[in-house]
C-alpha positions as MATLAB code, in Angstrom:
seq = 'MIPSAPLVFLDANVLSEWMYRLRRKRPEHSEQAIGGQRRRFVQAFPYGFVTGYSPNDVPCPPDPDDRHVLAAAVHGRADILVTDDRRAFPPECVRESLSVLTGDEFLNWVADRSMPLVLRALARQIDYYRRSLVSEDKDAVELIAHLRKAGAPRFAERLENHLAGR';
ca = [
       0.081    0.307   -0.447;
       1.519    3.546   -1.000;
       0.735    6.522    1.321;
      -1.294    9.246    0.121;
       1.037   11.559    1.534;
       5.425   10.472    2.144;
       7.113   10.983    5.751;
      11.181   10.384    4.967;
      12.464    8.308    7.162;
      16.386    8.268    7.657;
      18.938    4.956    9.128;
      22.610    6.546   10.199;
      23.639    3.316    8.042;
      22.066    4.359    5.304;
      22.853    8.235    5.169;
      26.757    6.664    5.842;
      26.542    4.405    2.947;
      25.256    6.752    0.869;
      28.157    8.871    1.470;
      31.148    6.256    0.996;
      29.318    5.834   -2.226;
      29.583    9.410   -3.120;
      33.433   10.074   -1.838;
      34.277    7.173   -4.333;
      32.136    8.282   -7.313;
      33.636   12.140   -6.632;
      37.124   11.351   -4.834;
      37.657   15.559   -5.584;
      34.842   16.858   -3.717;
      35.190   18.568   -0.445;
      33.262   17.602    2.648;
      30.971   20.867    2.270;
      30.043   19.249   -0.731;
      29.379   16.222    0.307;
      28.463   16.750    4.039;
      26.676   19.271    3.323;
      23.940   17.759    1.444;
      23.929   15.191    4.020;
      23.097   17.916    6.516;
      20.391   18.786    4.409;
      18.873   15.694    4.259;
      18.830   15.540    8.160;
      17.853   19.602    8.158;
      14.764   18.134    5.748;
      13.913   15.415    7.499;
      14.611   15.986   11.280;
      12.110   13.900   12.864;
      12.740   11.350   10.696;
      15.465    9.351   12.113;
      14.882    5.017   12.441;
      16.717    4.128   15.352;
      15.661    0.745   18.195;
      15.869   -1.587   15.952;
      18.060   -4.634   15.229;
      18.823   -6.395   11.355;
      18.144   -9.141   13.654;
      14.468   -8.906   13.014;
      14.361   -9.434    9.561;
      15.156  -13.071    8.797;
      15.984  -11.708    4.947;
      16.758  -10.956    2.786;
      19.022  -13.028    1.508;
      22.363  -10.870    1.714;
      23.268  -10.200    5.941;
      24.484   -6.701    4.366;
      20.721   -5.349    3.572;
      19.722   -7.074    6.658;
      19.591   -2.969    8.227;
      17.925   -1.762    5.191;
      14.601   -3.839    5.672;
      14.761   -3.229    9.430;
      14.397   -0.394    9.351;
      12.027    0.260    6.953;
       9.605   -2.212    8.463;
      10.769   -0.095   12.678;
      10.150    2.703   10.976;
       6.178    1.597    9.723;
       7.418    2.156    6.512;
       5.652    2.260    3.367;
       7.873    2.411    0.496;
      11.741    1.526    0.466;
      13.202    2.650   -2.512;
      16.085    0.958   -3.949;
      17.538    0.469   -7.285;
      18.630   -3.081   -6.590;
      14.975   -4.723   -6.105;
      16.680   -7.994   -6.322;
      18.239   -7.722   -2.484;
      14.445   -7.386   -1.478;
      12.646  -10.025   -2.610;
       8.663  -10.061   -2.201;
       8.949  -13.086    0.288;
      11.337  -11.059    2.540;
       9.099   -7.627    1.926;
       5.757   -7.250    4.272;
       2.519   -7.013    2.318;
       2.003   -2.795    3.228;
       5.472   -2.019    2.297;
       6.514   -1.541   -1.439;
       9.958   -2.178   -2.903;
      10.628    1.446   -5.641;
      13.299    1.975   -7.512;
      14.061    5.716   -7.637;
      12.585    6.608  -10.908;
       9.463    4.938   -9.766;
       9.693    6.751   -7.133;
      10.077    9.619   -8.185;
       7.654    8.837  -11.444;
       4.981    8.159   -8.037;
       5.704   11.575   -6.739;
       5.279   13.702   -9.733;
       1.648   11.534   -9.604;
       0.301   12.745   -7.206;
       1.897   16.621   -7.192;
       3.426   17.627  -10.018;
       3.601   21.928   -9.275;
       5.759   19.758   -6.163;
       8.196   18.480   -8.286;
       7.996   21.924  -10.834;
       9.574   23.904   -6.994;
      12.047   21.540   -6.989;
      12.706   21.618  -10.276;
      13.096   25.274   -9.923;
      15.107   25.749   -7.043;
      17.939   22.049   -8.683;
      18.436   24.304  -10.983;
      19.114   27.923   -9.683;
      21.561   25.416   -7.113;
      23.122   24.017  -10.040;
      23.659   28.121  -11.386;
      24.554   29.063   -8.692;
      27.744   26.090   -7.264;
      30.648   26.101   -8.346;
      30.805   22.413   -8.030;
      29.117   21.413  -10.710;
      29.230   22.578  -14.287;
      25.596   22.032  -15.267;
      24.131   24.789  -16.101;
      20.184   25.067  -17.278;
      17.117   22.251  -16.900;
      18.674   20.239  -20.062;
      22.161   19.527  -18.128;
      20.288   18.644  -15.360;
      17.421   16.139  -16.703;
      20.912   14.459  -18.791;
      21.607   13.425  -15.100;
      19.121   12.728  -14.254;
      18.835    9.615  -16.871;
      22.258    9.393  -16.398;
      22.029    8.197  -12.116;
      18.991    6.372  -13.401;
      15.586    7.504  -13.602;
      14.818    7.535  -17.256;
      11.132    7.596  -17.256;
      11.689   10.548  -14.351;
      13.591   12.709  -16.712;
      11.821   12.023  -19.914;
       8.867   13.257  -18.236;
       9.972   16.211  -16.432;
      11.466   17.399  -21.019;
       8.133   16.397  -21.939;
       6.679   18.450  -19.509;
       9.316   21.231  -20.417;
       9.015   20.683  -23.496;
       4.974   21.655  -22.985;
       4.311   17.944  -23.946;
];
């Protein structure tokens, strides 16, 4: 079941893993760039930290390195688990009320429910890129290309069509 108004839940382990991967992918980025993203994310969802769970609370997924993700989602009573690795969370491991969506599917899900919200976020993101010293992106076309490259091709196409008036 997918909720009508999502809440975002964070897990310190997931954020650490995300920062580690970002650092490996972008070793030239400063702590301010990477740590700043993490701080903004935490600031945006101050009541979203999930604590008090154990990876042993869930019998699967098959990879023990993924159990903390599912355990945090279950403990936090999440409705949606966003991952681009669906194989890590097979249906037999996920309770019926928890939907597993890819990032692309989740972004489209949000757009289905509030395209004005998505367009405001897009405008803020474009403004950020135009002002950023870290990024070479200067307009919506390049930002959309980055979304596509990051694994959100359907969402990128949707934004392109919307901006083109289709």
